[in-house]
N, C-alpha and C positions, 0 to 999 in steps of 0.2 A: 444734959441728955437725961431723959426720963428712963427709969429702970423698967424692966418688964412687969414688975409688980404694980407700977403706976399706969400701965396700959393693959387693962384686963382683957381686951380683945387680942392682945399679942400672944396669949397662951391658948386661944381657941383654934380649932381646925380652920384652915384658910377659908373654907366655904361658909363658915359661921361668923366671920368677922363683921360683915355688913350689918346684921341686926344689932350688934353691940355698939356700933358707932354713934356718937352724938349727932344730933340733927342740925344744930345751929352754929357750929363753930367755923364752918367752911367760908373762907375768904373774908373773915371778920377782922383780920389784922393787915390786909394788904395796904401798902403805901405808908405804913407807920415805921418809925425807927425801930431797930432791932432791940430786943431785950437781951440780957446776958445769956439766958437759956437758949434763945434762938441763935445767938452768935455761936454758942458751943455746939449746937446741932449742925449749923452750917460748917463749922470747922471739922466736925466728925465726918460729915458727908464728903467734904473736899479731901480729907486725908484718905478716905476709903477709895476714892477714884484717882488718887495721885495728882491732885491739883494744888496750886498754891492757895494758902489761906487768905483769899481776897474775896470779899463779898461786895457786889455793886447792887445797891437798892434801886429798884425801879419805882417811880412815883405815880405812874398813871396806867390805866387800863390799856390805853392806846399804845403806849410804849411797850407794855408787856406783850401785847398781841403782835406788834411789829417784830419783837425779838424772837418769839416762838415760830413765826411764819417766815422769818428771814434766814439768811445763811449763818448768823452768829452762833446759834446753838446746834447746828447740824452735826458737828463732830460728837457732841455729847449724846445726841440721839442715837448715833451709830454705836457708840460705846454701850449705851443702855440696851439697844437691841441685841448686841452680841452677848451681853450678860443675861438677858431674858432667854436667849437660846441655850446658853450654858445651864441656867437654872432649870429650864424645861427638861434638858437631858438628864440632869441629876435627879430631878423629881420623878421622871419617867422610869429611871433605873430602880427607884425605891417603890413606886406604886404601879406603874404601867402608863403609857401615854394616854390611853382612853380615860383612866381614872383621873389623871392630872387635868385633862381637858374638861371633864365633867365637873370637877371641883372648882376649877377656875371659872367655868361658865356659871356655876351656881353663885360664886362670889360676885361676878359682874352683873348678874341679873338684878336690876334695881339700882345699881350704883349711879347711873346717869340721873335718875330721879332724885337721889340723895343730894347730888351736887348742883343740879340745874337750878333749882329754886334759889339757893343761897347765892349762886353766881349772878343770876338775873337781878336779885334784890340788890346785891352790892354794886352792880353796874348802874342800876337805876338811881341808887343813892349818889353815885358819882356823876350823874347826868350823862351816862354813856348809853346811846340809843342803838348802836350797831349790834344786832343779835349775834353776829359771828364772834364777837369778843366773848360774850357769856358762853357761847357754845364751845369755844376753844378752851376756856377755863374749865368747863365741865368735862371735856374730853381729857384734859391733862390730869385732873384729879382722878378721873376713872382709871386712867393709865397708871397712875401712881398706886392706886389700890390694887390693880392687877399685878403690878410688879411686886408689891409687898406680899400679896398672897402667894405668888409664885415662889418668892424667896422662902416663905414659911413652909410651903410644900416641899421644897428642896432641902429642908432641914436647917436653913440659916437662922441665926438668932437676931436679936434686936441690934446687933452691931453692924449688920449688913447695910450698905449705903442705901438700898431701897427702903429699908426701915427708917433710916434717918430722913430720907426725902419725904416719906409718907408722914412722919411726925411733923415736918414743917407744914404740910397741908393741914394736918390735924390742929396745928397751932394757929390756923387762920391765914397762912401764907400761901403764895403760889411760887414754888421754885421753878424757874423758867429754863434752867439748864446752865451749863458751864462751857466756856471756851477754854483755850489753853492757859488762860491766866486768871480767871475769876468765875465765881458763881453769880448768876443774875437772879435776884429774888424780889418778888413783889409782895 
């Protein structure tokens, strides 16, 4: 796991993270075997959400899309939505709901553009022509950035599982979600 010092955007206000992000890393490691650092990041993410330390690598864009649009990861999405609501309440108590909404909106402005190009390029390199797949990857990366920013606004540190999830995206991966027994990662 990278320390906050290795993530310079981790110490910025949530609405200033986007300009500090690299432009070329997104989806650059999908389908590859895990490195030791990635495995540690997955373990951290899984421990924070109370899941077994089991990672299933997905090897195709089509398989990744089927997982995120099917019932497999639905429970994880519900868990994440509940955590987003909790973080919003914590952040609103510290700042006000209007301030939180404004700062998260500022963070999200332009995030789709940051992720769309790399997702489309990665799909094209893999001979994937369905634009819905690149759009889904873009949406998931944008959502992870939103979750990370919300966690930061709520005062959470780099140990929060949304931070670990976002670092997996930052490492070129696409965390697809977890069911009761494993994390699915592309």
